[in-house]
N, C-alpha and C positions, 0 to 999 in steps of 0.2 A: 530628493524630500524623504525623510523615513515614516512610515505609515504608526501611526500607534492603532492599533486593533481595539475597534469595540470590546469589552469586557465581554466575556462568554458566559450565557446563560448558566444556572444549575444545572447539571446535567441530567437530562432525564431519563438514562439508561442505567442509571446506580439502584437497578433492581436485580435481584439475584436470579438471572434468566439464565446464565451460563453456570449455575452453580454448579458443581459436579463435573464440569468438562473442561477440556485440556484445549489450548491453542496455543499455536506457533506465530507468532509476529517476526519475521524475517526484515529487517531492514527497520527493527523499532526502539531503539536506545535514542532517537532525536524526531522533531519534526512530527511529520502527520503521522507516522509509524508508532513514536512515543503516546501518541495522543490516544490514538487504536487499542494498545495496547495497556495504559492507563483503564481506559473504559470497560474493557474483557475484566481486567481485575475487579472494577466495581461493581459489573455485574456477576460476580461470581466465580469466575474461573482461575483457573491456573494458567497461569502464562510463560512460555519460554520465549524468551526477547532475544535477539542478534543483532551485533553491529560488527561493522566490516573487520574495526581492529581493538585493540585491547583498550587505546585510548577514549574510543568511543565507548566503550562500555563504562569504564572508570567515570568517564564524566558525566552518566545517564542518570537523570531524576529518580529512575525506574529503580536505580542501587537500593537496598532493603526494603522494599514494599513487600509487605506480606503477598505469598503468591508465587509472586517474579521469581524466575532463574533468568540469566543473564548471560550469554554465551557468545563468543565470538566466532564469527563466521565469513569467510570468505564465498561469495557464493559462484565464483568462477572454480571453484575447488570441487569434483565431483564427488572425490573420494571423501573429501570434510565434509559436504552435504549428506551424503547418504551416512556418514559415521551418527553426525549428530542428530540425523533422523529416527535414524536406526536404534539409537540407544533411549529414543522416549518410551513410557510404560506403554501410552496410549494417545490418540490426537484424534481430536474432534473437528478441528479448525485450524486451515493455516491461512493467513495473510500475506501476501508478498509485497514489501514496500522497499525492499533494497533497489535504488536506484542514484544516480549520477548523471550530470548536466555539465558539459563542457561549451559553454555556449562560445561562436566563434570559431573555437577549435574543431569543432567537430566536422568540416569541409575536408579537412585533413583524414584520408581513407584508414590511416592507423588509431586514430581516436576516435571514428566513427565507429570500428569494429571495435573496440574496448568498452565502447559506452554500451552497444546493442548487446556484447557480452553478458556484462553485468545486466541490466535492465530487463532485457527480454530471455538469452539462454537461463541466466541464475536464476528466473522463475520458473521456468520449464523444468531445469535441474529438480529445484524444491518441490514443485510440483510432483514428479514423475517418484520421487523416494517417499513422498508422502503418502501415494496412494493406495498401497497395501493395507495402513495402518488406520486410515480414513475410510477406507472398503470396511474395515472392522466395526467403525463407529455405527451405532442407529440414525446419525444425523451428521455425519460427513458434509463438509463445505470449507469449497477453498474461494477467497476474495480476491483477487487481483486489483494492482494499483494501476489503470490505465490514466489517461489524461483526456482532456480538451485536443491534445497535438494530437490523438488517434482518430480524430475528425479532419484535422486540417496538418497543413505545413508549418513549420517553423524556418526559415530562410538561414538562421544562426545554428540552429538546433537540428541539423537533420538526419543524427545519431537516434536522439532521444526520441524526435517524431517517429522515425522508422522502427524504434524500439516499443513507442507506446501505439503505436498502428500493429504490430506484432501483437504485443497482447491482447487487444481487442481481440482479434483473428484466433490467437491461441484460447483464450478463453472460450468463445463458441466451439472452437474445435475440442475442446478436452470437455465441454459439457455433455457433447455427443460419447465422445468415447469412456467416459467413466460413469454414465449414467447408467450403467448394468450393473455397476459396483455401489450403486446407491449413493454417490458422490455427486455434491451439485456444484459446478464452477460458474462464477460469478465475477465482476468488476463493478468499481467505482471509477468515475474518469473527473477528478479534481479538476476546477478551473484555477483562477489566481489565489494563491493561499499563502501568508506569510509564514514562510519558510527560510532556511540559510540558502536554498536552491532559486529563491527570488529576491533575496537581499539586495543584487544589482539593481532589479528593475523597482524594485519598491523605493531607492532613492535616486532615480533618476526621473524628473518630474514630468519631462515628457511623454515617456514611458508610462508612468502610473496613471497619467491622464488620461492616454488612450486608453488603457487596459479598462479603467473606470465606468468611461464615457460610453463602453460595450457592454458592461455588465448592468444588467436589469438592475440588480439591488445596490449599486453604487459604490461597493465597498468591495476591499479585499477579504477574501477567507480565511479564517482560521482553522488550525489544524482541527480542533474540535467541531467545526462544522461537517467535517467528513465522515464524524466517527459514526453517527445515527445511521447511514447509509449503510456502513460496514458491518452492523450488529446488525440490522435488519436483515440483510443479503445471508448471515450465517446461521440464522433462527429458524428455528422450528416455525416462524412466522412466515418465512419464505420458503416454505416444503414444498412449494410446486415449482418454484422459479428457478430457470436455469440457462446458462448463455447469455443472460443480460448485462450489457454496458450502462451503469447507471451515473448519468452526468451529474455533479455537485459544484455548480459552479456560477450559483446565484444570476442564472439567466444568459452569462455568456452567450452561448450556443443559440440561442434563440433570436439575437440581436442579430 
C-alpha cells in the first residue's frame, strides 16, 4: 500500500535566522537530509551538502539552489572526510544524516559491520573533523540523526538499531567532550518517515497499519516534519541545550 503524504504546511522556518552562518549537511542530497538542507537555505545559511556518490549528487533537487554547494563524500573514508571539512572556510552547524539500512541482511555480521561503519563511525569521523572549525564559531552546533530505534530493537535491522543506539550515546558523550569548546551536540530521533528507506514498509499493508496503529498522530511523518527540531537544536534558541535526543515521531514512543 503506497502512502500518500499529507501536504506539508508552509515552512515556519523561512526566517533568516541563520543568515551569515554556514552549515554542513552530510547525507543531505535526498530524503530527510535534503529537507534539512533546504530549510537551512531558506533560513539564510550557506550550506554544503554531501551525497555518497556522484549519482546521488547529480540527482539531488538541491542542484542549482542559491547558497548550496554539493559535494561527494564517502563517510567511511576518513581522509576524504578530513579533506572536505578542512577545506571549508568556516563552519557553524553540522548535521549528520548519512545512513543506510539493509533490512533482513543485517543478521550477517559483515553487513552488520558495514551498516555500523556508515551510520555510526561515519558520524563520528565527521564530528571529529568538524570540531576545530566549530570551536572557532561563537555558536557551534552538531545535530546527529538518531531514530526511534535508538530506544528499542529491530529484529530485521540489528545493525541499524545498534548504530542508532550508538548515535544516542555518542551524542551524549560528545556533548560532554565538546562543551569546553563551546560546541553543543544534540540529536533528533525521527519516527516512521516517508523516505526511500521505508518504502517497503509503506507498501506493506500489514506493516504500515501496525505502524500507524501505534503512532498517536495516526499518520506517517514527512521529511519536513523533522526540520523544525533540527533548526531549533542548531539555533541560539537552544543555547543551553546539549546532549539531548529529541524524538520526532508523532507519538510513536509514548504508546
